[in-house]
Biotite code that builds the C-alpha atoms (Angstrom):
import biotite.structure as struc

atoms = struc.array([
    struc.Atom([0.000, 0.000, 0.000], chain_id="A", res_id=1, res_name="UNK", atom_name="CA", element="C"),
    struc.Atom([2.853, 2.382, 0.816], chain_id="A", res_id=2, res_name="UNK", atom_name="CA", element="C"),
    struc.Atom([4.396, 1.640, -2.592], chain_id="A", res_id=3, res_name="UNK", atom_name="CA", element="C"),
    struc.Atom([1.119, 2.476, -4.348], chain_id="A", res_id=4, res_name="UNK", atom_name="CA", element="C"),
    struc.Atom([0.844, 5.751, -2.412], chain_id="A", res_id=5, res_name="UNK", atom_name="CA", element="C"),
    struc.Atom([4.452, 6.607, -3.279], chain_id="A", res_id=6, res_name="UNK", atom_name="CA", element="C"),
    struc.Atom([3.870, 5.965, -6.994], chain_id="A", res_id=7, res_name="UNK", atom_name="CA", element="C"),
    struc.Atom([0.657, 8.004, -6.992], chain_id="A", res_id=8, res_name="UNK", atom_name="CA", element="C"),
    struc.Atom([2.469, 10.896, -5.325], chain_id="A", res_id=9, res_name="UNK", atom_name="CA", element="C"),
    struc.Atom([5.101, 10.746, -8.090], chain_id="A", res_id=10, res_name="UNK", atom_name="CA", element="C"),
    struc.Atom([2.517, 10.695, -10.881], chain_id="A", res_id=11, res_name="UNK", atom_name="CA", element="C"),
    struc.Atom([0.110, 13.183, -9.279], chain_id="A", res_id=12, res_name="UNK", atom_name="CA", element="C"),
    struc.Atom([2.072, 15.401, -6.876], chain_id="A", res_id=13, res_name="UNK", atom_name="CA", element="C"),
    struc.Atom([-0.164, 16.131, -3.871], chain_id="A", res_id=14, res_name="UNK", atom_name="CA", element="C"),
    struc.Atom([-1.130, 19.696, -3.044], chain_id="A", res_id=15, res_name="UNK", atom_name="CA", element="C"),
    struc.Atom([-2.235, 21.332, 0.173], chain_id="A", res_id=16, res_name="UNK", atom_name="CA", element="C"),
    struc.Atom([-6.034, 21.440, 0.330], chain_id="A", res_id=17, res_name="UNK", atom_name="CA", element="C"),
    struc.Atom([-5.929, 25.098, 1.304], chain_id="A", res_id=18, res_name="UNK", atom_name="CA", element="C"),
    struc.Atom([-2.993, 27.051, -0.176], chain_id="A", res_id=19, res_name="UNK", atom_name="CA", element="C"),
    struc.Atom([-2.643, 24.522, -3.047], chain_id="A", res_id=20, res_name="UNK", atom_name="CA", element="C"),
    struc.Atom([1.173, 24.387, -2.682], chain_id="A", res_id=21, res_name="UNK", atom_name="CA", element="C"),
    struc.Atom([2.878, 21.091, -3.514], chain_id="A", res_id=22, res_name="UNK", atom_name="CA", element="C"),
    struc.Atom([3.433, 18.639, -0.660], chain_id="A", res_id=23, res_name="UNK", atom_name="CA", element="C"),
    struc.Atom([6.309, 16.204, -0.257], chain_id="A", res_id=24, res_name="UNK", atom_name="CA", element="C"),
    struc.Atom([3.831, 13.410, 0.470], chain_id="A", res_id=25, res_name="UNK", atom_name="CA", element="C"),
    struc.Atom([0.050, 13.237, 0.480], chain_id="A", res_id=26, res_name="UNK", atom_name="CA", element="C"),
    struc.Atom([0.022, 12.813, 4.292], chain_id="A", res_id=27, res_name="UNK", atom_name="CA", element="C"),
    struc.Atom([-2.858, 14.674, 5.921], chain_id="A", res_id=28, res_name="UNK", atom_name="CA", element="C"),
    struc.Atom([-3.353, 17.037, 2.977], chain_id="A", res_id=29, res_name="UNK", atom_name="CA", element="C"),
    struc.Atom([-1.971, 20.091, 4.783], chain_id="A", res_id=30, res_name="UNK", atom_name="CA", element="C"),
    struc.Atom([1.313, 21.932, 4.356], chain_id="A", res_id=31, res_name="UNK", atom_name="CA", element="C"),
    struc.Atom([3.304, 22.987, 7.423], chain_id="A", res_id=32, res_name="UNK", atom_name="CA", element="C"),
    struc.Atom([2.231, 26.610, 7.046], chain_id="A", res_id=33, res_name="UNK", atom_name="CA", element="C"),
    struc.Atom([-1.497, 25.897, 6.812], chain_id="A", res_id=34, res_name="UNK", atom_name="CA", element="C"),
    struc.Atom([-1.386, 23.441, 9.693], chain_id="A", res_id=35, res_name="UNK", atom_name="CA", element="C"),
    struc.Atom([-0.843, 26.415, 12.009], chain_id="A", res_id=36, res_name="UNK", atom_name="CA", element="C"),
    struc.Atom([-1.458, 29.492, 9.830], chain_id="A", res_id=37, res_name="UNK", atom_name="CA", element="C"),
    struc.Atom([-5.067, 29.041, 8.692], chain_id="A", res_id=38, res_name="UNK", atom_name="CA", element="C"),
    struc.Atom([-7.723, 31.486, 9.997], chain_id="A", res_id=39, res_name="UNK", atom_name="CA", element="C"),
    struc.Atom([-8.873, 29.253, 12.846], chain_id="A", res_id=40, res_name="UNK", atom_name="CA", element="C"),
    struc.Atom([-12.072, 30.402, 14.547], chain_id="A", res_id=41, res_name="UNK", atom_name="CA", element="C"),
    struc.Atom([-11.890, 31.331, 18.219], chain_id="A", res_id=42, res_name="UNK", atom_name="CA", element="C"),
    struc.Atom([-13.701, 29.177, 20.781], chain_id="A", res_id=43, res_name="UNK", atom_name="CA", element="C"),
    struc.Atom([-14.489, 26.527, 18.187], chain_id="A", res_id=44, res_name="UNK", atom_name="CA", element="C"),
    struc.Atom([-16.418, 29.072, 16.129], chain_id="A", res_id=45, res_name="UNK", atom_name="CA", element="C"),
    struc.Atom([-19.426, 28.564, 18.399], chain_id="A", res_id=46, res_name="UNK", atom_name="CA", element="C"),
    struc.Atom([-22.729, 30.093, 17.244], chain_id="A", res_id=47, res_name="UNK", atom_name="CA", element="C"),
    struc.Atom([-26.389, 29.641, 18.201], chain_id="A", res_id=48, res_name="UNK", atom_name="CA", element="C"),
    struc.Atom([-29.381, 29.602, 15.866], chain_id="A", res_id=49, res_name="UNK", atom_name="CA", element="C"),
    struc.Atom([-33.086, 28.844, 16.140], chain_id="A", res_id=50, res_name="UNK", atom_name="CA", element="C"),
    struc.Atom([-33.667, 25.111, 16.840], chain_id="A", res_id=51, res_name="UNK", atom_name="CA", element="C"),
    struc.Atom([-29.861, 24.567, 17.037], chain_id="A", res_id=52, res_name="UNK", atom_name="CA", element="C"),
    struc.Atom([-28.312, 24.244, 20.485], chain_id="A", res_id=53, res_name="UNK", atom_name="CA", element="C"),
    struc.Atom([-24.875, 25.178, 19.170], chain_id="A", res_id=54, res_name="UNK", atom_name="CA", element="C"),
    struc.Atom([-22.938, 25.168, 15.879], chain_id="A", res_id=55, res_name="UNK", atom_name="CA", element="C"),
    struc.Atom([-19.153, 24.817, 15.756], chain_id="A", res_id=56, res_name="UNK", atom_name="CA", element="C"),
    struc.Atom([-16.685, 25.493, 12.937], chain_id="A", res_id=57, res_name="UNK", atom_name="CA", element="C"),
    struc.Atom([-12.899, 25.129, 13.046], chain_id="A", res_id=58, res_name="UNK", atom_name="CA", element="C"),
    struc.Atom([-12.226, 27.852, 10.439], chain_id="A", res_id=59, res_name="UNK", atom_name="CA", element="C"),
    struc.Atom([-13.303, 31.296, 9.292], chain_id="A", res_id=60, res_name="UNK", atom_name="CA", element="C"),
    struc.Atom([-14.475, 31.564, 5.685], chain_id="A", res_id=61, res_name="UNK", atom_name="CA", element="C"),
    struc.Atom([-11.759, 33.823, 4.285], chain_id="A", res_id=62, res_name="UNK", atom_name="CA", element="C"),
    struc.Atom([-8.578, 33.755, 2.208], chain_id="A", res_id=63, res_name="UNK", atom_name="CA", element="C"),
    struc.Atom([-7.281, 30.274, 1.359], chain_id="A", res_id=64, res_name="UNK", atom_name="CA", element="C"),
    struc.Atom([-10.156, 28.650, 3.274], chain_id="A", res_id=65, res_name="UNK", atom_name="CA", element="C"),
    struc.Atom([-12.677, 30.356, 0.986], chain_id="A", res_id=66, res_name="UNK", atom_name="CA", element="C"),
    struc.Atom([-10.763, 29.393, -2.170], chain_id="A", res_id=67, res_name="UNK", atom_name="CA", element="C"),
    struc.Atom([-10.393, 25.809, -0.949], chain_id="A", res_id=68, res_name="UNK", atom_name="CA", element="C"),
    struc.Atom([-14.107, 25.427, -0.229], chain_id="A", res_id=69, res_name="UNK", atom_name="CA", element="C"),
    struc.Atom([-15.001, 26.894, -3.631], chain_id="A", res_id=70, res_name="UNK", atom_name="CA", element="C"),
    struc.Atom([-12.772, 24.281, -5.309], chain_id="A", res_id=71, res_name="UNK", atom_name="CA", element="C"),
    struc.Atom([-14.400, 21.597, -3.174], chain_id="A", res_id=72, res_name="UNK", atom_name="CA", element="C"),
    struc.Atom([-17.970, 22.716, -3.707], chain_id="A", res_id=73, res_name="UNK", atom_name="CA", element="C"),
    struc.Atom([-17.881, 23.696, -7.379], chain_id="A", res_id=74, res_name="UNK", atom_name="CA", element="C"),
    struc.Atom([-14.577, 22.423, -8.786], chain_id="A", res_id=75, res_name="UNK", atom_name="CA", element="C"),
    struc.Atom([-14.805, 18.712, -8.103], chain_id="A", res_id=76, res_name="UNK", atom_name="CA", element="C"),
    struc.Atom([-12.058, 18.640, -5.446], chain_id="A", res_id=77, res_name="UNK", atom_name="CA", element="C"),
    struc.Atom([-13.895, 15.908, -3.539], chain_id="A", res_id=78, res_name="UNK", atom_name="CA", element="C"),
    struc.Atom([-10.677, 14.582, -1.983], chain_id="A", res_id=79, res_name="UNK", atom_name="CA", element="C"),
    struc.Atom([-10.677, 17.595, 0.329], chain_id="A", res_id=80, res_name="UNK", atom_name="CA", element="C"),
    struc.Atom([-13.516, 15.987, 2.307], chain_id="A", res_id=81, res_name="UNK", atom_name="CA", element="C"),
    struc.Atom([-11.026, 13.803, 4.195], chain_id="A", res_id=82, res_name="UNK", atom_name="CA", element="C"),
    struc.Atom([-8.908, 16.829, 5.153], chain_id="A", res_id=83, res_name="UNK", atom_name="CA", element="C"),
    struc.Atom([-11.962, 18.812, 6.232], chain_id="A", res_id=84, res_name="UNK", atom_name="CA", element="C"),
    struc.Atom([-13.400, 15.825, 8.073], chain_id="A", res_id=85, res_name="UNK", atom_name="CA", element="C"),
    struc.Atom([-10.332, 15.478, 10.275], chain_id="A", res_id=86, res_name="UNK", atom_name="CA", element="C"),
    struc.Atom([-10.381, 19.191, 11.119], chain_id="A", res_id=87, res_name="UNK", atom_name="CA", element="C"),
    struc.Atom([-14.107, 19.216, 11.890], chain_id="A", res_id=88, res_name="UNK", atom_name="CA", element="C"),
    struc.Atom([-13.873, 16.017, 13.947], chain_id="A", res_id=89, res_name="UNK", atom_name="CA", element="C"),
    struc.Atom([-11.177, 17.607, 16.108], chain_id="A", res_id=90, res_name="UNK", atom_name="CA", element="C"),
    struc.Atom([-13.417, 20.599, 16.836], chain_id="A", res_id=91, res_name="UNK", atom_name="CA", element="C"),
    struc.Atom([-16.438, 18.363, 17.465], chain_id="A", res_id=92, res_name="UNK", atom_name="CA", element="C"),
    struc.Atom([-14.492, 16.274, 19.981], chain_id="A", res_id=93, res_name="UNK", atom_name="CA", element="C"),
    struc.Atom([-13.305, 19.402, 21.792], chain_id="A", res_id=94, res_name="UNK", atom_name="CA", element="C"),
    struc.Atom([-16.593, 21.325, 21.768], chain_id="A", res_id=95, res_name="UNK", atom_name="CA", element="C"),
    struc.Atom([-19.433, 18.783, 21.506], chain_id="A", res_id=96, res_name="UNK", atom_name="CA", element="C"),
    struc.Atom([-18.222, 15.646, 23.274], chain_id="A", res_id=97, res_name="UNK", atom_name="CA", element="C"),
    struc.Atom([-21.153, 13.582, 24.545], chain_id="A", res_id=98, res_name="UNK", atom_name="CA", element="C"),
    struc.Atom([-23.797, 15.752, 22.852], chain_id="A", res_id=99, res_name="UNK", atom_name="CA", element="C"),
    struc.Atom([-24.757, 13.598, 19.850], chain_id="A", res_id=100, res_name="UNK", atom_name="CA", element="C"),
    struc.Atom([-25.809, 10.059, 19.010], chain_id="A", res_id=101, res_name="UNK", atom_name="CA", element="C"),
    struc.Atom([-25.646, 10.143, 15.222], chain_id="A", res_id=102, res_name="UNK", atom_name="CA", element="C"),
    struc.Atom([-24.177, 12.133, 12.343], chain_id="A", res_id=103, res_name="UNK", atom_name="CA", element="C"),
    struc.Atom([-26.256, 13.380, 9.418], chain_id="A", res_id=104, res_name="UNK", atom_name="CA", element="C"),
    struc.Atom([-26.069, 16.165, 6.831], chain_id="A", res_id=105, res_name="UNK", atom_name="CA", element="C"),
    struc.Atom([-27.918, 18.919, 4.960], chain_id="A", res_id=106, res_name="UNK", atom_name="CA", element="C"),
    struc.Atom([-28.727, 17.237, 1.610], chain_id="A", res_id=107, res_name="UNK", atom_name="CA", element="C"),
    struc.Atom([-28.805, 18.714, -1.882], chain_id="A", res_id=108, res_name="UNK", atom_name="CA", element="C"),
    struc.Atom([-31.936, 18.645, -4.002], chain_id="A", res_id=109, res_name="UNK", atom_name="CA", element="C"),
    struc.Atom([-32.088, 15.985, -6.714], chain_id="A", res_id=110, res_name="UNK", atom_name="CA", element="C"),
    struc.Atom([-31.661, 18.658, -9.380], chain_id="A", res_id=111, res_name="UNK", atom_name="CA", element="C"),
    struc.Atom([-28.558, 20.177, -7.751], chain_id="A", res_id=112, res_name="UNK", atom_name="CA", element="C"),
    struc.Atom([-27.104, 16.708, -7.157], chain_id="A", res_id=113, res_name="UNK", atom_name="CA", element="C"),
    struc.Atom([-27.477, 15.883, -10.856], chain_id="A", res_id=114, res_name="UNK", atom_name="CA", element="C"),
    struc.Atom([-25.837, 19.164, -11.837], chain_id="A", res_id=115, res_name="UNK", atom_name="CA", element="C"),
    struc.Atom([-22.915, 18.868, -9.433], chain_id="A", res_id=116, res_name="UNK", atom_name="CA", element="C"),
    struc.Atom([-22.475, 15.106, -9.502], chain_id="A", res_id=117, res_name="UNK", atom_name="CA", element="C"),
    struc.Atom([-21.849, 14.802, -5.764], chain_id="A", res_id=118, res_name="UNK", atom_name="CA", element="C"),
    struc.Atom([-23.228, 16.060, -2.461], chain_id="A", res_id=119, res_name="UNK", atom_name="CA", element="C"),
    struc.Atom([-20.412, 17.952, -0.767], chain_id="A", res_id=120, res_name="UNK", atom_name="CA", element="C"),
    struc.Atom([-22.105, 17.981, 2.656], chain_id="A", res_id=121, res_name="UNK", atom_name="CA", element="C"),
    struc.Atom([-22.608, 14.212, 2.550], chain_id="A", res_id=122, res_name="UNK", atom_name="CA", element="C"),
    struc.Atom([-18.938, 13.616, 1.701], chain_id="A", res_id=123, res_name="UNK", atom_name="CA", element="C"),
    struc.Atom([-17.905, 15.902, 4.547], chain_id="A", res_id=124, res_name="UNK", atom_name="CA", element="C"),
    struc.Atom([-20.298, 14.209, 6.982], chain_id="A", res_id=125, res_name="UNK", atom_name="CA", element="C"),
    struc.Atom([-19.072, 10.755, 5.968], chain_id="A", res_id=126, res_name="UNK", atom_name="CA", element="C"),
    struc.Atom([-15.429, 11.739, 6.516], chain_id="A", res_id=127, res_name="UNK", atom_name="CA", element="C"),
    struc.Atom([-16.232, 13.366, 9.857], chain_id="A", res_id=128, res_name="UNK", atom_name="CA", element="C"),
    struc.Atom([-18.312, 10.406, 11.030], chain_id="A", res_id=129, res_name="UNK", atom_name="CA", element="C"),
    struc.Atom([-15.475, 8.047, 10.125], chain_id="A", res_id=130, res_name="UNK", atom_name="CA", element="C"),
    struc.Atom([-12.982, 10.161, 12.070], chain_id="A", res_id=131, res_name="UNK", atom_name="CA", element="C"),
    struc.Atom([-15.366, 10.120, 15.048], chain_id="A", res_id=132, res_name="UNK", atom_name="CA", element="C"),
    struc.Atom([-15.922, 6.362, 14.762], chain_id="A", res_id=133, res_name="UNK", atom_name="CA", element="C"),
    struc.Atom([-19.645, 6.691, 14.064], chain_id="A", res_id=134, res_name="UNK", atom_name="CA", element="C"),
    struc.Atom([-21.882, 5.539, 11.199], chain_id="A", res_id=135, res_name="UNK", atom_name="CA", element="C"),
    struc.Atom([-23.391, 8.110, 8.865], chain_id="A", res_id=136, res_name="UNK", atom_name="CA", element="C"),
    struc.Atom([-27.200, 8.244, 9.107], chain_id="A", res_id=137, res_name="UNK", atom_name="CA", element="C"),
    struc.Atom([-29.358, 9.729, 6.308], chain_id="A", res_id=138, res_name="UNK", atom_name="CA", element="C"),
    struc.Atom([-32.306, 11.610, 7.807], chain_id="A", res_id=139, res_name="UNK", atom_name="CA", element="C"),
    struc.Atom([-33.378, 14.473, 5.535], chain_id="A", res_id=140, res_name="UNK", atom_name="CA", element="C"),
    struc.Atom([-34.611, 14.908, 1.973], chain_id="A", res_id=141, res_name="UNK", atom_name="CA", element="C"),
    struc.Atom([-34.653, 18.230, 0.114], chain_id="A", res_id=142, res_name="UNK", atom_name="CA", element="C"),
    struc.Atom([-38.022, 18.128, -1.582], chain_id="A", res_id=143, res_name="UNK", atom_name="CA", element="C"),
    struc.Atom([-37.694, 21.239, -3.712], chain_id="A", res_id=144, res_name="UNK", atom_name="CA", element="C"),
    struc.Atom([-34.851, 23.076, -5.388], chain_id="A", res_id=145, res_name="UNK", atom_name="CA", element="C"),
    struc.Atom([-34.116, 26.537, -3.999], chain_id="A", res_id=146, res_name="UNK", atom_name="CA", element="C"),
    struc.Atom([-32.045, 29.507, -5.058], chain_id="A", res_id=147, res_name="UNK", atom_name="CA", element="C"),
    struc.Atom([-28.473, 29.339, -3.690], chain_id="A", res_id=148, res_name="UNK", atom_name="CA", element="C"),
    struc.Atom([-28.491, 30.904, -0.244], chain_id="A", res_id=149, res_name="UNK", atom_name="CA", element="C"),
    struc.Atom([-25.354, 32.919, -1.017], chain_id="A", res_id=150, res_name="UNK", atom_name="CA", element="C"),
    struc.Atom([-27.251, 35.022, -3.574], chain_id="A", res_id=151, res_name="UNK", atom_name="CA", element="C"),
    struc.Atom([-30.566, 35.304, -1.771], chain_id="A", res_id=152, res_name="UNK", atom_name="CA", element="C"),
    struc.Atom([-29.983, 38.362, 0.415], chain_id="A", res_id=153, res_name="UNK", atom_name="CA", element="C"),
    struc.Atom([-30.272, 39.082, 4.126], chain_id="A", res_id=154, res_name="UNK", atom_name="CA", element="C"),
    struc.Atom([-31.166, 36.644, 6.896], chain_id="A", res_id=155, res_name="UNK", atom_name="CA", element="C"),
    struc.Atom([-34.927, 37.128, 6.515], chain_id="A", res_id=156, res_name="UNK", atom_name="CA", element="C"),
    struc.Atom([-34.785, 36.430, 2.776], chain_id="A", res_id=157, res_name="UNK", atom_name="CA", element="C"),
    struc.Atom([-32.644, 33.365, 3.363], chain_id="A", res_id=158, res_name="UNK", atom_name="CA", element="C"),
    struc.Atom([-35.145, 31.995, 5.874], chain_id="A", res_id=159, res_name="UNK", atom_name="CA", element="C"),
    struc.Atom([-37.995, 32.572, 3.419], chain_id="A", res_id=160, res_name="UNK", atom_name="CA", element="C"),
    struc.Atom([-36.039, 30.954, 0.585], chain_id="A", res_id=161, res_name="UNK", atom_name="CA", element="C"),
    struc.Atom([-35.408, 27.745, 2.520], chain_id="A", res_id=162, res_name="UNK", atom_name="CA", element="C"),
    struc.Atom([-38.705, 27.460, 4.435], chain_id="A", res_id=163, res_name="UNK", atom_name="CA", element="C"),
    struc.Atom([-40.410, 24.123, 3.803], chain_id="A", res_id=164, res_name="UNK", atom_name="CA", element="C"),
    struc.Atom([-37.647, 22.864, 1.517], chain_id="A", res_id=165, res_name="UNK", atom_name="CA", element="C"),
    struc.Atom([-36.756, 19.837, 3.680], chain_id="A", res_id=166, res_name="UNK", atom_name="CA", element="C"),
    struc.Atom([-38.689, 16.865, 5.030], chain_id="A", res_id=167, res_name="UNK", atom_name="CA", element="C"),
    struc.Atom([-37.760, 13.666, 6.796], chain_id="A", res_id=168, res_name="UNK", atom_name="CA", element="C"),
    struc.Atom([-36.478, 10.854, 4.610], chain_id="A", res_id=169, res_name="UNK", atom_name="CA", element="C"),
    struc.Atom([-38.877, 7.934, 4.363], chain_id="A", res_id=170, res_name="UNK", atom_name="CA", element="C"),
    struc.Atom([-38.111, 5.428, 7.104], chain_id="A", res_id=171, res_name="UNK", atom_name="CA", element="C"),
    struc.Atom([-35.806, 7.749, 9.051], chain_id="A", res_id=172, res_name="UNK", atom_name="CA", element="C"),
    struc.Atom([-36.370, 7.639, 12.816], chain_id="A", res_id=173, res_name="UNK", atom_name="CA", element="C"),
    struc.Atom([-34.755, 10.257, 15.040], chain_id="A", res_id=174, res_name="UNK", atom_name="CA", element="C"),
    struc.Atom([-37.095, 9.904, 18.035], chain_id="A", res_id=175, res_name="UNK", atom_name="CA", element="C"),
    struc.Atom([-35.187, 10.762, 21.197], chain_id="A", res_id=176, res_name="UNK", atom_name="CA", element="C"),
    struc.Atom([-31.901, 11.086, 19.310], chain_id="A", res_id=177, res_name="UNK", atom_name="CA", element="C"),
    struc.Atom([-29.298, 13.807, 19.675], chain_id="A", res_id=178, res_name="UNK", atom_name="CA", element="C"),
    struc.Atom([-28.261, 14.836, 16.185], chain_id="A", res_id=179, res_name="UNK", atom_name="CA", element="C"),
    struc.Atom([-24.952, 16.144, 14.836], chain_id="A", res_id=180, res_name="UNK", atom_name="CA", element="C"),
    struc.Atom([-25.998, 17.933, 11.630], chain_id="A", res_id=181, res_name="UNK", atom_name="CA", element="C"),
    struc.Atom([-23.258, 18.748, 9.101], chain_id="A", res_id=182, res_name="UNK", atom_name="CA", element="C"),
    struc.Atom([-22.840, 21.285, 6.306], chain_id="A", res_id=183, res_name="UNK", atom_name="CA", element="C"),
    struc.Atom([-19.845, 22.840, 4.575], chain_id="A", res_id=184, res_name="UNK", atom_name="CA", element="C"),
    struc.Atom([-20.319, 26.550, 5.413], chain_id="A", res_id=185, res_name="UNK", atom_name="CA", element="C"),
    struc.Atom([-22.585, 28.484, 7.769], chain_id="A", res_id=186, res_name="UNK", atom_name="CA", element="C"),
    struc.Atom([-23.482, 32.149, 7.272], chain_id="A", res_id=187, res_name="UNK", atom_name="CA", element="C"),
    struc.Atom([-26.808, 33.227, 8.798], chain_id="A", res_id=188, res_name="UNK", atom_name="CA", element="C"),
    struc.Atom([-27.704, 29.707, 9.929], chain_id="A", res_id=189, res_name="UNK", atom_name="CA", element="C"),
    struc.Atom([-31.015, 29.765, 8.033], chain_id="A", res_id=190, res_name="UNK", atom_name="CA", element="C"),
    struc.Atom([-30.479, 26.378, 6.356], chain_id="A", res_id=191, res_name="UNK", atom_name="CA", element="C"),
    struc.Atom([-29.245, 24.657, 9.515], chain_id="A", res_id=192, res_name="UNK", atom_name="CA", element="C"),
    struc.Atom([-32.138, 26.134, 11.495], chain_id="A", res_id=193, res_name="UNK", atom_name="CA", element="C"),
    struc.Atom([-34.728, 24.878, 9.010], chain_id="A", res_id=194, res_name="UNK", atom_name="CA", element="C"),
    struc.Atom([-33.221, 21.378, 8.981], chain_id="A", res_id=195, res_name="UNK", atom_name="CA", element="C"),
    struc.Atom([-33.016, 21.355, 12.777], chain_id="A", res_id=196, res_name="UNK", atom_name="CA", element="C"),
    struc.Atom([-36.671, 22.425, 12.968], chain_id="A", res_id=197, res_name="UNK", atom_name="CA", element="C"),
    struc.Atom([-37.697, 19.460, 10.804], chain_id="A", res_id=198, res_name="UNK", atom_name="CA", element="C"),
    struc.Atom([-35.587, 17.065, 12.871], chain_id="A", res_id=199, res_name="UNK", atom_name="CA", element="C"),
    struc.Atom([-37.019, 18.426, 16.111], chain_id="A", res_id=200, res_name="UNK", atom_name="CA", element="C"),
    struc.Atom([-40.563, 18.134, 14.818], chain_id="A", res_id=201, res_name="UNK", atom_name="CA", element="C"),
    struc.Atom([-39.793, 14.482, 13.972], chain_id="A", res_id=202, res_name="UNK", atom_name="CA", element="C"),
    struc.Atom([-38.835, 13.829, 17.585], chain_id="A", res_id=203, res_name="UNK", atom_name="CA", element="C"),
    struc.Atom([-35.108, 14.573, 17.856], chain_id="A", res_id=204, res_name="UNK", atom_name="CA", element="C"),
    struc.Atom([-34.093, 15.432, 21.418], chain_id="A", res_id=205, res_name="UNK", atom_name="CA", element="C"),
    struc.Atom([-31.611, 18.119, 20.317], chain_id="A", res_id=206, res_name="UNK", atom_name="CA", element="C"),
    struc.Atom([-29.604, 19.225, 17.296], chain_id="A", res_id=207, res_name="UNK", atom_name="CA", element="C"),
    struc.Atom([-26.009, 20.417, 17.327], chain_id="A", res_id=208, res_name="UNK", atom_name="CA", element="C"),
    struc.Atom([-24.248, 21.392, 14.114], chain_id="A", res_id=209, res_name="UNK", atom_name="CA", element="C"),
    struc.Atom([-20.753, 21.492, 12.642], chain_id="A", res_id=210, res_name="UNK", atom_name="CA", element="C"),
    struc.Atom([-19.352, 23.048, 9.480], chain_id="A", res_id=211, res_name="UNK", atom_name="CA", element="C"),
    struc.Atom([-15.888, 23.479, 8.028], chain_id="A", res_id=212, res_name="UNK", atom_name="CA", element="C"),
    struc.Atom([-16.095, 27.267, 8.152], chain_id="A", res_id=213, res_name="UNK", atom_name="CA", element="C"),
    struc.Atom([-18.224, 30.134, 9.396], chain_id="A", res_id=214, res_name="UNK", atom_name="CA", element="C"),
    struc.Atom([-18.803, 33.167, 7.223], chain_id="A", res_id=215, res_name="UNK", atom_name="CA", element="C"),
    struc.Atom([-19.240, 36.761, 8.326], chain_id="A", res_id=216, res_name="UNK", atom_name="CA", element="C"),
    struc.Atom([-21.233, 37.644, 5.165], chain_id="A", res_id=217, res_name="UNK", atom_name="CA", element="C"),
])
């Protein structure tokens, strides 16, 4: 296995998931500078939203973090999920230990999934769940396509845009469960709040959230 990894690194030189500089080996996907020099959020990036007990994020959405997430979300850089998952899992362990029973994610609509070819939040949630030693549990379905939240406007418009867009997945049971809900970026928290509302209505005991980065937009 080490030989295969070595040959792959020779053929396709690994790059840092954030600054995109070349790495000597694929390793954990981070260069020495980014391992300590990224815009890490203070206090685990803790925020509170309606229906969400707390949301944590290891990073602030700026500079190389922003460019990295854009490559991940729109440029097909799906391999970044493993790097993000390790970072998020570290913050979850530090900030949310003992506060969740299962890991789930904010899903894309069928239309957006067809267009993009992958669900970036699901990949992130799967990597984070693996790092935490938990299974990934599908719970939500996005029943209608919505305008991208980033271009919708202020918090009130974002809430209106996403209202009623999610429902419980057929057969999903969250009764009495404490949920760790994952997404890639959080801005106003409108999407996470709406998903948490649906989960709570379905019987979830509480919802905590985690994202790679928090935005000040």
